[in-house]
ModelCIF file with pLDDT and N, C-alpha, C, O atoms, coordinates in Angstrom:
data_MODEL
#
_entry.id   MODEL 
#
_entity.id                         1 
_entity.type                       polymer 
_entity.pdbx_number_of_molecules   1 
#
_entity_poly.entity_id                      1 
_entity_poly.type                           'polypeptide(L)' 
_entity_poly.nstd_linkage                   no 
_entity_poly.nstd_monomer                   no 
_entity_poly.pdbx_seq_one_letter_code       MGDTSHTQWGWDHGVEPGDFTRDQVRNRTNLRKLKALVARHPSIQVRLGHQ 
_entity_poly.pdbx_seq_one_letter_code_can   MGDTSHTQWGWDHGVEPGDFTRDQVRNRTNLRKLKALVARHPSIQVRLGHQ 
_entity_poly.pdbx_strand_id                 A 
#
loop_
_entity_poly_seq.entity_id 
_entity_poly_seq.num 
_entity_poly_seq.mon_id 
_entity_poly_seq.hetero 
1 1  MET n 
1 2  GLY n 
1 3  ASP n 
1 4  THR n 
1 5  SER n 
1 6  HIS n 
1 7  THR n 
1 8  GLN n 
1 9  TRP n 
1 10 GLY n 
1 11 TRP n 
1 12 ASP n 
1 13 HIS n 
1 14 GLY n 
1 15 VAL n 
1 16 GLU n 
1 17 PRO n 
1 18 GLY n 
1 19 ASP n 
1 20 PHE n 
1 21 THR n 
1 22 ARG n 
1 23 ASP n 
1 24 GLN n 
1 25 VAL n 
1 26 ARG n 
1 27 ASN n 
1 28 ARG n 
1 29 THR n 
1 30 ASN n 
1 31 LEU n 
1 32 ARG n 
1 33 LYS n 
1 34 LEU n 
1 35 LYS n 
1 36 ALA n 
1 37 LEU n 
1 38 VAL n 
1 39 ALA n 
1 40 ARG n 
1 41 HIS n 
1 42 PRO n 
1 43 SER n 
1 44 ILE n 
1 45 GLN n 
1 46 VAL n 
1 47 ARG n 
1 48 LEU n 
1 49 GLY n 
1 50 HIS n 
1 51 GLN n 
#
_struct_asym.id          A 
_struct_asym.entity_id   1 
#
loop_
_ma_qa_metric.id 
_ma_qa_metric.mode 
_ma_qa_metric.name 
_ma_qa_metric.software_group_id 
_ma_qa_metric.type 
1 global pLDDT . pLDDT 
2 local  pLDDT . pLDDT 
#
_ma_qa_metric_global.metric_id      1 
_ma_qa_metric_global.metric_value   84.69 
_ma_qa_metric_global.model_id       1 
_ma_qa_metric_global.ordinal_id     1 
#
loop_
_ma_qa_metric_local.label_asym_id 
_ma_qa_metric_local.label_comp_id 
_ma_qa_metric_local.label_seq_id 
_ma_qa_metric_local.metric_id 
_ma_qa_metric_local.metric_value 
_ma_qa_metric_local.model_id 
_ma_qa_metric_local.ordinal_id 
A MET 1  2 58.00 1 1  
A GLY 2  2 61.00 1 2  
A ASP 3  2 73.00 1 3  
A THR 4  2 81.00 1 4  
A SER 5  2 81.00 1 5  
A HIS 6  2 79.00 1 6  
A THR 7  2 83.00 1 7  
A GLN 8  2 87.00 1 8  
A TRP 9  2 88.00 1 9  
A GLY 10 2 87.00 1 10 
A TRP 11 2 90.00 1 11 
A ASP 12 2 92.00 1 12 
A HIS 13 2 91.00 1 13 
A GLY 14 2 88.00 1 14 
A VAL 15 2 85.00 1 15 
A GLU 16 2 82.00 1 16 
A PRO 17 2 78.00 1 17 
A GLY 18 2 74.00 1 18 
A ASP 19 2 75.00 1 19 
A PHE 20 2 73.00 1 20 
A THR 21 2 75.00 1 21 
A ARG 22 2 79.00 1 22 
A ASP 23 2 81.00 1 23 
A GLN 24 2 83.00 1 24 
A VAL 25 2 85.00 1 25 
A ARG 26 2 87.00 1 26 
A ASN 27 2 86.00 1 27 
A ARG 28 2 88.00 1 28 
A THR 29 2 90.00 1 29 
A ASN 30 2 89.00 1 30 
A LEU 31 2 91.00 1 31 
A ARG 32 2 92.00 1 32 
A LYS 33 2 94.00 1 33 
A LEU 34 2 93.00 1 34 
A LYS 35 2 94.00 1 35 
A ALA 36 2 96.00 1 36 
A LEU 37 2 96.00 1 37 
A VAL 38 2 95.00 1 38 
A ALA 39 2 96.00 1 39 
A ARG 40 2 98.00 1 40 
A HIS 41 2 98.00 1 41 
A PRO 42 2 95.00 1 42 
A SER 43 2 97.00 1 43 
A ILE 44 2 94.00 1 44 
A GLN 45 2 92.00 1 45 
A VAL 46 2 88.00 1 46 
A ARG 47 2 85.00 1 47 
A LEU 48 2 82.00 1 48 
A GLY 49 2 73.00 1 49 
A HIS 50 2 64.00 1 50 
A GLN 51 2 57.00 1 51 
#
loop_
_atom_site.group_PDB 
_atom_site.id 
_atom_site.type_symbol 
_atom_site.label_atom_id 
_atom_site.label_alt_id 
_atom_site.label_comp_id 
_atom_site.label_asym_id 
_atom_site.label_entity_id 
_atom_site.label_seq_id 
_atom_site.pdbx_PDB_ins_code 
_atom_site.Cartn_x 
_atom_site.Cartn_y 
_atom_site.Cartn_z 
_atom_site.occupancy 
_atom_site.B_iso_or_equiv 
_atom_site.pdbx_formal_charge 
_atom_site.auth_seq_id 
_atom_site.auth_comp_id 
_atom_site.auth_asym_id 
_atom_site.auth_atom_id 
_atom_site.pdbx_PDB_model_num 
ATOM 1   N N  . MET A 1 1  ? -11.471 -17.414 -27.954 1.00 58.00 ? 1  MET A N  1 
ATOM 2   C CA . MET A 1 1  ? -11.385 -18.727 -27.361 1.00 58.00 ? 1  MET A CA 1 
ATOM 3   C C  . MET A 1 1  ? -12.547 -19.602 -27.804 1.00 58.00 ? 1  MET A C  1 
ATOM 4   O O  . MET A 1 1  ? -12.424 -20.826 -27.870 1.00 58.00 ? 1  MET A O  1 
ATOM 5   N N  . GLY A 1 2  ? -13.674 -18.970 -28.107 1.00 61.00 ? 2  GLY A N  1 
ATOM 6   C CA . GLY A 1 2  ? -14.815 -19.760 -28.555 1.00 61.00 ? 2  GLY A CA 1 
ATOM 7   C C  . GLY A 1 2  ? -15.207 -20.831 -27.563 1.00 61.00 ? 2  GLY A C  1 
ATOM 8   O O  . GLY A 1 2  ? -15.384 -20.551 -26.378 1.00 61.00 ? 2  GLY A O  1 
ATOM 9   N N  . ASP A 1 3  ? -15.344 -22.056 -28.039 1.00 73.00 ? 3  ASP A N  1 
ATOM 10  C CA . ASP A 1 3  ? -15.801 -23.150 -27.185 1.00 73.00 ? 3  ASP A CA 1 
ATOM 11  C C  . ASP A 1 3  ? -14.670 -23.926 -26.531 1.00 73.00 ? 3  ASP A C  1 
ATOM 12  O O  . ASP A 1 3  ? -14.921 -24.952 -25.900 1.00 73.00 ? 3  ASP A O  1 
ATOM 13  N N  . THR A 1 4  ? -13.443 -23.467 -26.662 1.00 81.00 ? 4  THR A N  1 
ATOM 14  C CA . THR A 1 4  ? -12.338 -24.178 -26.023 1.00 81.00 ? 4  THR A CA 1 
ATOM 15  C C  . THR A 1 4  ? -12.374 -24.010 -24.514 1.00 81.00 ? 4  THR A C  1 
ATOM 16  O O  . THR A 1 4  ? -12.061 -24.937 -23.767 1.00 81.00 ? 4  THR A O  1 
ATOM 17  N N  . SER A 1 5  ? -12.758 -22.816 -24.073 1.00 81.00 ? 5  SER A N  1 
ATOM 18  C CA . SER A 1 5  ? -12.929 -22.551 -22.645 1.00 81.00 ? 5  SER A CA 1 
ATOM 19  C C  . SER A 1 5  ? -13.974 -21.458 -22.502 1.00 81.00 ? 5  SER A C  1 
ATOM 20  O O  . SER A 1 5  ? -13.841 -20.397 -23.112 1.00 81.00 ? 5  SER A O  1 
ATOM 21  N N  . HIS A 1 6  ? -15.003 -21.693 -21.715 1.00 79.00 ? 6  HIS A N  1 
ATOM 22  C CA . HIS A 1 6  ? -16.104 -20.737 -21.614 1.00 79.00 ? 6  HIS A CA 1 
ATOM 23  C C  . HIS A 1 6  ? -15.895 -19.656 -20.571 1.00 79.00 ? 6  HIS A C  1 
ATOM 24  O O  . HIS A 1 6  ? -16.482 -18.579 -20.680 1.00 79.00 ? 6  HIS A O  1 
ATOM 25  N N  . THR A 1 7  ? -15.088 -19.910 -19.578 1.00 83.00 ? 7  THR A N  1 
ATOM 26  C CA . THR A 1 7  ? -14.991 -18.978 -18.453 1.00 83.00 ? 7  THR A CA 1 
ATOM 27  C C  . THR A 1 7  ? -13.532 -18.714 -18.081 1.00 83.00 ? 7  THR A C  1 
ATOM 28  O O  . THR A 1 7  ? -12.635 -19.470 -18.455 1.00 83.00 ? 7  THR A O  1 
ATOM 29  N N  . GLN A 1 8  ? -13.317 -17.645 -17.350 1.00 87.00 ? 8  GLN A N  1 
ATOM 30  C CA . GLN A 1 8  ? -11.975 -17.354 -16.850 1.00 87.00 ? 8  GLN A CA 1 
ATOM 31  C C  . GLN A 1 8  ? -11.513 -18.475 -15.926 1.00 87.00 ? 8  GLN A C  1 
ATOM 32  O O  . GLN A 1 8  ? -10.353 -18.885 -15.978 1.00 87.00 ? 8  GLN A O  1 
ATOM 33  N N  . TRP A 1 9  ? -12.407 -18.969 -15.089 1.00 88.00 ? 9  TRP A N  1 
ATOM 34  C CA . TRP A 1 9  ? -12.061 -20.052 -14.172 1.00 88.00 ? 9  TRP A CA 1 
ATOM 35  C C  . TRP A 1 9  ? -11.627 -21.289 -14.971 1.00 88.00 ? 9  TRP A C  1 
ATOM 36  O O  . TRP A 1 9  ? -10.631 -21.932 -14.640 1.00 88.00 ? 9  TRP A O  1 
ATOM 37  N N  . GLY A 1 10 ? -12.383 -21.611 -16.021 1.00 87.00 ? 10 GLY A N  1 
ATOM 38  C CA . GLY A 1 10 ? -12.030 -22.761 -16.857 1.00 87.00 ? 10 GLY A CA 1 
ATOM 39  C C  . GLY A 1 10 ? -10.668 -22.592 -17.508 1.00 87.00 ? 10 GLY A C  1 
ATOM 40  O O  . GLY A 1 10 ? -9.880  -23.537 -17.551 1.00 87.00 ? 10 GLY A O  1 
ATOM 41  N N  . TRP A 1 11 ? -10.383 -21.398 -18.017 1.00 90.00 ? 11 TRP A N  1 
ATOM 42  C CA . TRP A 1 11 ? -9.075  -21.122 -18.619 1.00 90.00 ? 11 TRP A CA 1 
ATOM 43  C C  . TRP A 1 11 ? -7.977  -21.243 -17.572 1.00 90.00 ? 11 TRP A C  1 
ATOM 44  O O  . TRP A 1 11 ? -6.963  -21.901 -17.801 1.00 90.00 ? 11 TRP A O  1 
ATOM 45  N N  . ASP A 1 12 ? -8.181  -20.611 -16.426 1.00 92.00 ? 12 ASP A N  1 
ATOM 46  C CA . ASP A 1 12 ? -7.161  -20.610 -15.371 1.00 92.00 ? 12 ASP A CA 1 
ATOM 47  C C  . ASP A 1 12 ? -6.862  -22.011 -14.847 1.00 92.00 ? 12 ASP A C  1 
ATOM 48  O O  . ASP A 1 12 ? -5.735  -22.300 -14.445 1.00 92.00 ? 12 ASP A O  1 
ATOM 49  N N  . HIS A 1 13 ? -7.872  -22.879 -14.852 1.00 91.00 ? 13 HIS A N  1 
ATOM 50  C CA . HIS A 1 13 ? -7.719  -24.215 -14.283 1.00 91.00 ? 13 HIS A CA 1 
ATOM 51  C C  . HIS A 1 13 ? -7.633  -25.323 -15.346 1.00 91.00 ? 13 HIS A C  1 
ATOM 52  O O  . HIS A 1 13 ? -7.606  -26.505 -15.005 1.00 91.00 ? 13 HIS A O  1 
ATOM 53  N N  . GLY A 1 14 ? -7.590  -24.941 -16.631 1.00 88.00 ? 14 GLY A N  1 
ATOM 54  C CA . GLY A 1 14 ? -7.441  -25.921 -17.706 1.00 88.00 ? 14 GLY A CA 1 
ATOM 55  C C  . GLY A 1 14 ? -8.639  -26.836 -17.867 1.00 88.00 ? 14 GLY A C  1 
ATOM 56  O O  . GLY A 1 14 ? -8.495  -28.030 -18.131 1.00 88.00 ? 14 GLY A O  1 
ATOM 57  N N  . VAL A 1 15 ? -9.839  -26.257 -17.701 1.00 85.00 ? 15 VAL A N  1 
ATOM 58  C CA . VAL A 1 15 ? -11.069 -27.055 -17.774 1.00 85.00 ? 15 VAL A CA 1 
ATOM 59  C C  . VAL A 1 15 ? -11.840 -26.692 -19.043 1.00 85.00 ? 15 VAL A C  1 
ATOM 60  O O  . VAL A 1 15 ? -12.240 -25.544 -19.233 1.00 85.00 ? 15 VAL A O  1 
ATOM 61  N N  . GLU A 1 16 ? -12.039 -27.673 -19.894 1.00 82.00 ? 16 GLU A N  1 
ATOM 62  C CA . GLU A 1 16 ? -12.836 -27.464 -21.105 1.00 82.00 ? 16 GLU A CA 1 
ATOM 63  C C  . GLU A 1 16 ? -14.320 -27.388 -20.740 1.00 82.00 ? 16 GLU A C  1 
ATOM 64  O O  . GLU A 1 16 ? -14.679 -27.664 -19.595 1.00 82.00 ? 16 GLU A O  1 
ATOM 65  N N  . PRO A 1 17 ? -15.193 -27.019 -21.689 1.00 78.00 ? 17 PRO A N  1 
ATOM 66  C CA . PRO A 1 17 ? -16.604 -26.785 -21.374 1.00 78.00 ? 17 PRO A CA 1 
ATOM 67  C C  . PRO A 1 17 ? -17.427 -28.011 -20.963 1.00 78.00 ? 17 PRO A C  1 
ATOM 68  O O  . PRO A 1 17 ? -18.616 -27.861 -20.679 1.00 78.00 ? 17 PRO A O  1 
ATOM 69  N N  . GLY A 1 18 ? -16.863 -29.181 -20.920 1.00 74.00 ? 18 GLY A N  1 
ATOM 70  C CA . GLY A 1 18 ? -17.608 -30.352 -20.449 1.00 74.00 ? 18 GLY A CA 1 
ATOM 71  C C  . GLY A 1 18 ? -18.769 -30.740 -21.346 1.00 74.00 ? 18 GLY A C  1 
ATOM 72  O O  . GLY A 1 18 ? -18.585 -30.963 -22.542 1.00 74.00 ? 18 GLY A O  1 
ATOM 73  N N  . ASP A 1 19 ? -19.959 -30.823 -20.778 1.00 75.00 ? 19 ASP A N  1 
ATOM 74  C CA . ASP A 1 19 ? -21.138 -31.271 -21.520 1.00 75.00 ? 19 ASP A CA 1 
ATOM 75  C C  . ASP A 1 19 ? -21.619 -30.267 -22.559 1.00 75.00 ? 19 ASP A C  1 
ATOM 76  O O  . ASP A 1 19 ? -22.523 -30.571 -23.337 1.00 75.00 ? 19 ASP A O  1 
ATOM 77  N N  . PHE A 1 20 ? -21.028 -29.074 -22.583 1.00 73.00 ? 20 PHE A N  1 
ATOM 78  C CA . PHE A 1 20 ? -21.469 -28.044 -23.528 1.00 73.00 ? 20 PHE A CA 1 
ATOM 79  C C  . PHE A 1 20 ? -20.758 -28.147 -24.869 1.00 73.00 ? 20 PHE A C  1 
ATOM 80  O O  . PHE A 1 20 ? -20.843 -27.228 -25.684 1.00 73.00 ? 20 PHE A O  1 
ATOM 81  N N  . THR A 1 21 ? -20.062 -29.248 -25.110 1.00 75.00 ? 21 THR A N  1 
ATOM 82  C CA . THR A 1 21 ? -19.358 -29.448 -26.371 1.00 75.00 ? 21 THR A CA 1 
ATOM 83  C C  . THR A 1 21 ? -19.598 -30.862 -26.885 1.00 75.00 ? 21 THR A C  1 
ATOM 84  O O  . THR A 1 21 ? -19.848 -31.780 -26.104 1.00 75.00 ? 21 THR A O  1 
ATOM 85  N N  . ARG A 1 22 ? -19.521 -31.030 -28.188 1.00 79.00 ? 22 ARG A N  1 
ATOM 86  C CA . ARG A 1 22 ? -19.716 -32.360 -28.765 1.00 79.00 ? 22 ARG A CA 1 
ATOM 87  C C  . ARG A 1 22 ? -18.461 -33.208 -28.700 1.00 79.00 ? 22 ARG A C  1 
ATOM 88  O O  . ARG A 1 22 ? -18.541 -34.436 -28.693 1.00 79.00 ? 22 ARG A O  1 
ATOM 89  N N  . ASP A 1 23 ? -17.292 -32.560 -28.652 1.00 81.00 ? 23 ASP A N  1 
ATOM 90  C CA . ASP A 1 23 ? -16.034 -33.301 -28.726 1.00 81.00 ? 23 ASP A CA 1 
ATOM 91  C C  . ASP A 1 23 ? -15.124 -32.879 -27.577 1.00 81.00 ? 23 ASP A C  1 
ATOM 92  O O  . ASP A 1 23 ? -14.255 -32.023 -27.742 1.00 81.00 ? 23 ASP A O  1 
ATOM 93  N N  . GLN A 1 24 ? -15.329 -33.482 -26.424 1.00 83.00 ? 24 GLN A N  1 
ATOM 94  C CA . GLN A 1 24 ? -14.581 -33.108 -25.231 1.00 83.00 ? 24 GLN A CA 1 
ATOM 95  C C  . GLN A 1 24 ? -13.083 -33.379 -25.381 1.00 83.00 ? 24 GLN A C  1 
ATOM 96  O O  . GLN A 1 24 ? -12.264 -32.593 -24.904 1.00 83.00 ? 24 GLN A O  1 
ATOM 97  N N  . VAL A 1 25 ? -12.725 -34.460 -26.026 1.00 85.00 ? 25 VAL A N  1 
ATOM 98  C CA . VAL A 1 25 ? -11.313 -34.802 -26.204 1.00 85.00 ? 25 VAL A CA 1 
ATOM 99  C C  . VAL A 1 25 ? -10.619 -33.732 -27.044 1.00 85.00 ? 25 VAL A C  1 
ATOM 100 O O  . VAL A 1 25 ? -9.532  -33.273 -26.693 1.00 85.00 ? 25 VAL A O  1 
ATOM 101 N N  . ARG A 1 26 ? -11.240 -33.338 -28.141 1.00 87.00 ? 26 ARG A N  1 
ATOM 102 C CA . ARG A 1 26 ? -10.655 -32.313 -29.002 1.00 87.00 ? 26 ARG A CA 1 
ATOM 103 C C  . ARG A 1 26 ? -10.568 -30.970 -28.265 1.00 87.00 ? 26 ARG A C  1 
ATOM 104 O O  . ARG A 1 26 ? -9.562  -30.266 -28.366 1.00 87.00 ? 26 ARG A O  1 
ATOM 105 N N  . ASN A 1 27 ? -11.627 -30.622 -27.527 1.00 86.00 ? 27 ASN A N  1 
ATOM 106 C CA . ASN A 1 27 ? -11.604 -29.377 -26.754 1.00 86.00 ? 27 ASN A CA 1 
ATOM 107 C C  . ASN A 1 27 ? -10.459 -29.385 -25.741 1.00 86.00 ? 27 ASN A C  1 
ATOM 108 O O  . ASN A 1 27 ? -9.742  -28.394 -25.608 1.00 86.00 ? 27 ASN A O  1 
ATOM 109 N N  . ARG A 1 28 ? -10.288 -30.488 -25.034 1.00 88.00 ? 28 ARG A N  1 
ATOM 110 C CA . ARG A 1 28 ? -9.219  -30.607 -24.039 1.00 88.00 ? 28 ARG A CA 1 
ATOM 111 C C  . ARG A 1 28 ? -7.850  -30.449 -24.706 1.00 88.00 ? 28 ARG A C  1 
ATOM 112 O O  . ARG A 1 28 ? -6.985  -29.738 -24.194 1.00 88.00 ? 28 ARG A O  1 
ATOM 113 N N  . THR A 1 29 ? -7.658  -31.111 -25.845 1.00 90.00 ? 29 THR A N  1 
ATOM 114 C CA . THR A 1 29 ? -6.400  -31.017 -26.585 1.00 90.00 ? 29 THR A CA 1 
ATOM 115 C C  . THR A 1 29 ? -6.140  -29.591 -27.041 1.00 90.00 ? 29 THR A C  1 
ATOM 116 O O  . THR A 1 29 ? -5.031  -29.080 -26.888 1.00 90.00 ? 29 THR A O  1 
ATOM 117 N N  . ASN A 1 30 ? -7.156  -28.946 -27.599 1.00 89.00 ? 30 ASN A N  1 
ATOM 118 C CA . ASN A 1 30 ? -6.993  -27.581 -28.089 1.00 89.00 ? 30 ASN A CA 1 
ATOM 119 C C  . ASN A 1 30 ? -6.751  -26.596 -26.953 1.00 89.00 ? 30 ASN A C  1 
ATOM 120 O O  . ASN A 1 30 ? -5.975  -25.653 -27.108 1.00 89.00 ? 30 ASN A O  1 
ATOM 121 N N  . LEU A 1 31 ? -7.399  -26.800 -25.826 1.00 91.00 ? 31 LEU A N  1 
ATOM 122 C CA . LEU A 1 31 ? -7.176  -25.936 -24.674 1.00 91.00 ? 31 LEU A CA 1 
ATOM 123 C C  . LEU A 1 31 ? -5.716  -26.035 -24.218 1.00 91.00 ? 31 LEU A C  1 
ATOM 124 O O  . LEU A 1 31 ? -5.085  -25.017 -23.931 1.00 91.00 ? 31 LEU A O  1 
ATOM 125 N N  . ARG A 1 32 ? -5.193  -27.233 -24.152 1.00 92.00 ? 32 ARG A N  1 
ATOM 126 C CA . ARG A 1 32 ? -3.785  -27.417 -23.759 1.00 92.00 ? 32 ARG A CA 1 
ATOM 127 C C  . ARG A 1 32 ? -2.839  -26.754 -24.750 1.00 92.00 ? 32 ARG A C  1 
ATOM 128 O O  . ARG A 1 32 ? -1.847  -26.141 -24.355 1.00 92.00 ? 32 ARG A O  1 
ATOM 129 N N  . LYS A 1 33 ? -3.149  -26.878 -26.046 1.00 94.00 ? 33 LYS A N  1 
ATOM 130 C CA . LYS A 1 33 ? -2.314  -26.252 -27.068 1.00 94.00 ? 33 LYS A CA 1 
ATOM 131 C C  . LYS A 1 33 ? -2.355  -24.727 -26.960 1.00 94.00 ? 33 LYS A C  1 
ATOM 132 O O  . LYS A 1 33 ? -1.324  -24.064 -27.072 1.00 94.00 ? 33 LYS A O  1 
ATOM 133 N N  . LEU A 1 34 ? -3.536  -24.182 -26.743 1.00 93.00 ? 34 LEU A N  1 
ATOM 134 C CA . LEU A 1 34 ? -3.663  -22.730 -26.617 1.00 93.00 ? 34 LEU A CA 1 
ATOM 135 C C  . LEU A 1 34 ? -2.944  -22.212 -25.380 1.00 93.00 ? 34 LEU A C  1 
ATOM 136 O O  . LEU A 1 34 ? -2.284  -21.174 -25.436 1.00 93.00 ? 34 LEU A O  1 
ATOM 137 N N  . LYS A 1 35 ? -3.066  -22.924 -24.267 1.00 94.00 ? 35 LYS A N  1 
ATOM 138 C CA . LYS A 1 35 ? -2.375  -22.512 -23.046 1.00 94.00 ? 35 LYS A CA 1 
ATOM 139 C C  . LYS A 1 35 ? -0.855  -22.564 -23.249 1.00 94.00 ? 35 LYS A C  1 
ATOM 140 O O  . LYS A 1 35 ? -0.138  -21.701 -22.743 1.00 94.00 ? 35 LYS A O  1 
ATOM 141 N N  . ALA A 1 36 ? -0.366  -23.555 -23.973 1.00 96.00 ? 36 ALA A N  1 
ATOM 142 C CA . ALA A 1 36 ? 1.055   -23.663 -24.263 1.00 96.00 ? 36 ALA A CA 1 
ATOM 143 C C  . ALA A 1 36 ? 1.506   -22.509 -25.167 1.00 96.00 ? 36 ALA A C  1 
ATOM 144 O O  . ALA A 1 36 ? 2.585   -21.950 -24.966 1.00 96.00 ? 36 ALA A O  1 
ATOM 145 N N  . LEU A 1 37 ? 0.693   -22.158 -26.149 1.00 96.00 ? 37 LEU A N  1 
ATOM 146 C CA . LEU A 1 37 ? 1.004   -21.046 -27.040 1.00 96.00 ? 37 LEU A CA 1 
ATOM 147 C C  . LEU A 1 37 ? 1.126   -19.749 -26.250 1.00 96.00 ? 37 LEU A C  1 
ATOM 148 O O  . LEU A 1 37 ? 2.072   -18.986 -26.449 1.00 96.00 ? 37 LEU A O  1 
ATOM 149 N N  . VAL A 1 38 ? 0.181   -19.498 -25.361 1.00 95.00 ? 38 VAL A N  1 
ATOM 150 C CA . VAL A 1 38 ? 0.207   -18.284 -24.550 1.00 95.00 ? 38 VAL A CA 1 
ATOM 151 C C  . VAL A 1 38 ? 1.401   -18.306 -23.597 1.00 95.00 ? 38 VAL A C  1 
ATOM 152 O O  . VAL A 1 38 ? 1.991   -17.259 -23.330 1.00 95.00 ? 38 VAL A O  1 
ATOM 153 N N  . ALA A 1 39 ? 1.759   -19.460 -23.092 1.00 96.00 ? 39 ALA A N  1 
ATOM 154 C CA . ALA A 1 39 ? 2.928   -19.558 -22.215 1.00 96.00 ? 39 ALA A CA 1 
ATOM 155 C C  . ALA A 1 39 ? 4.208   -19.208 -22.974 1.00 96.00 ? 39 ALA A C  1 
ATOM 156 O O  . ALA A 1 39 ? 5.115   -18.590 -22.416 1.00 96.00 ? 39 ALA A O  1 
ATOM 157 N N  . ARG A 1 40 ? 4.278   -19.603 -24.246 1.00 98.00 ? 40 ARG A N  1 
ATOM 158 C CA . ARG A 1 40 ? 5.452   -19.294 -25.071 1.00 98.00 ? 40 ARG A CA 1 
ATOM 159 C C  . ARG A 1 40 ? 5.478   -17.839 -25.525 1.00 98.00 ? 40 ARG A C  1 
ATOM 160 O O  . ARG A 1 40 ? 6.544   -17.277 -25.777 1.00 98.00 ? 40 ARG A O  1 
ATOM 161 N N  . HIS A 1 41 ? 4.289   -17.231 -25.627 1.00 98.00 ? 41 HIS A N  1 
ATOM 162 C CA . HIS A 1 41 ? 4.154   -15.857 -26.128 1.00 98.00 ? 41 HIS A CA 1 
ATOM 163 C C  . HIS A 1 41 ? 3.277   -15.058 -25.147 1.00 98.00 ? 41 HIS A C  1 
ATOM 164 O O  . HIS A 1 41 ? 2.103   -14.818 -25.426 1.00 98.00 ? 41 HIS A O  1 
ATOM 165 N N  . PRO A 1 42 ? 3.832   -14.656 -24.025 1.00 95.00 ? 42 PRO A N  1 
ATOM 166 C CA . PRO A 1 42 ? 3.031   -14.023 -22.972 1.00 95.00 ? 42 PRO A CA 1 
ATOM 167 C C  . PRO A 1 42 ? 2.402   -12.685 -23.354 1.00 95.00 ? 42 PRO A C  1 
ATOM 168 O O  . PRO A 1 42 ? 1.559   -12.172 -22.618 1.00 95.00 ? 42 PRO A O  1 
ATOM 169 N N  . SER A 1 43 ? 2.794   -12.117 -24.481 1.00 97.00 ? 43 SER A N  1 
ATOM 170 C CA . SER A 1 43 ? 2.161   -10.858 -24.892 1.00 97.00 ? 43 SER A CA 1 
ATOM 171 C C  . SER A 1 43 ? 0.782   -11.087 -25.527 1.00 97.00 ? 43 SER A C  1 
ATOM 172 O O  . SER A 1 43 ? 0.050   -10.126 -25.762 1.00 97.00 ? 43 SER A O  1 
ATOM 173 N N  . ILE A 1 44 ? 0.421   -12.333 -25.806 1.00 94.00 ? 44 ILE A N  1 
ATOM 174 C CA . ILE A 1 44 ? -0.905  -12.636 -26.356 1.00 94.00 ? 44 ILE A CA 1 
ATOM 175 C C  . ILE A 1 44 ? -1.962  -12.326 -25.300 1.00 94.00 ? 44 ILE A C  1 
ATOM 176 O O  . ILE A 1 44 ? -1.845  -12.742 -24.147 1.00 94.00 ? 44 ILE A O  1 
ATOM 177 N N  . GLN A 1 45 ? -2.981  -11.599 -25.705 1.00 92.00 ? 45 GLN A N  1 
ATOM 178 C CA . GLN A 1 45 ? -4.091  -11.296 -24.807 1.00 92.00 ? 45 GLN A CA 1 
ATOM 179 C C  . GLN A 1 45 ? -5.201  -12.316 -25.044 1.00 92.00 ? 45 GLN A C  1 
ATOM 180 O O  . GLN A 1 45 ? -5.715  -12.442 -26.155 1.00 92.00 ? 45 GLN A O  1 
ATOM 181 N N  . VAL A 1 46 ? -5.559  -13.029 -24.005 1.00 88.00 ? 46 VAL A N  1 
ATOM 182 C CA . VAL A 1 46 ? -6.618  -14.027 -24.089 1.00 88.00 ? 46 VAL A CA 1 
ATOM 183 C C  . VAL A 1 46 ? -7.930  -13.347 -23.741 1.00 88.00 ? 46 VAL A C  1 
ATOM 184 O O  . VAL A 1 46 ? -8.059  -12.749 -22.672 1.00 88.00 ? 46 VAL A O  1 
ATOM 185 N N  . ARG A 1 47 ? -8.902  -13.434 -24.636 1.00 85.00 ? 47 ARG A N  1 
ATOM 186 C CA . ARG A 1 47 ? -10.225 -12.855 -24.406 1.00 85.00 ? 47 ARG A CA 1 
ATOM 187 C C  . ARG A 1 47 ? -11.248 -13.977 -24.470 1.00 85.00 ? 47 ARG A C  1 
ATOM 188 O O  . ARG A 1 47 ? -11.472 -14.576 -25.522 1.00 85.00 ? 47 ARG A O  1 
ATOM 189 N N  . LEU A 1 48 ? -11.847 -14.242 -23.355 1.00 82.00 ? 48 LEU A N  1 
ATOM 190 C CA . LEU A 1 48 ? -12.787 -15.363 -23.265 1.00 82.00 ? 48 LEU A CA 1 
ATOM 191 C C  . LEU A 1 48 ? -14.182 -14.931 -23.663 1.00 82.00 ? 48 LEU A C  1 
ATOM 192 O O  . LEU A 1 48 ? -14.542 -13.760 -23.545 1.00 82.00 ? 48 LEU A O  1 
ATOM 193 N N  . GLY A 1 49 ? -14.960 -15.884 -24.132 1.00 73.00 ? 49 GLY A N  1 
ATOM 194 C CA . GLY A 1 49 ? -16.337 -15.623 -24.498 1.00 73.00 ? 49 GLY A CA 1 
ATOM 195 C C  . GLY A 1 49 ? -16.541 -15.710 -26.002 1.00 73.00 ? 49 GLY A C  1 
ATOM 196 O O  . GLY A 1 49 ? -15.615 -16.013 -26.755 1.00 73.00 ? 49 GLY A O  1 
ATOM 197 N N  . HIS A 1 50 ? -17.738 -15.445 -26.411 1.00 64.00 ? 50 HIS A N  1 
ATOM 198 C CA . HIS A 1 50 ? -18.105 -15.583 -27.818 1.00 64.00 ? 50 HIS A CA 1 
ATOM 199 C C  . HIS A 1 50 ? -18.106 -14.251 -28.551 1.00 64.00 ? 50 HIS A C  1 
ATOM 200 O O  . HIS A 1 50 ? -18.298 -14.230 -29.767 1.00 64.00 ? 50 HIS A O  1 
ATOM 201 N N  . GLN A 1 51 ? -17.900 -13.145 -27.859 1.00 57.00 ? 51 GLN A N  1 
ATOM 202 C CA . GLN A 1 51 ? -18.038 -11.861 -28.537 1.00 57.00 ? 51 GLN A CA 1 
ATOM 203 C C  . GLN A 1 51 ? -16.825 -11.021 -28.451 1.00 57.00 ? 51 GLN A C  1 
ATOM 204 O O  . GLN A 1 51 ? -16.805 -9.910  -28.980 1.00 57.00 ? 51 GLN A O  1 
#
């Protein structure tokens, strides 16, 4: 997930990292796209964080 969503809470509630990113609009757009992808393909495992 990288910088699209930093926490499980952020992923669950559709909240991008806010001030921790340079491009909030792009992060918000990408988060919505990723959530839609996972909704279409529920077998995808989402792993949050940088590692």
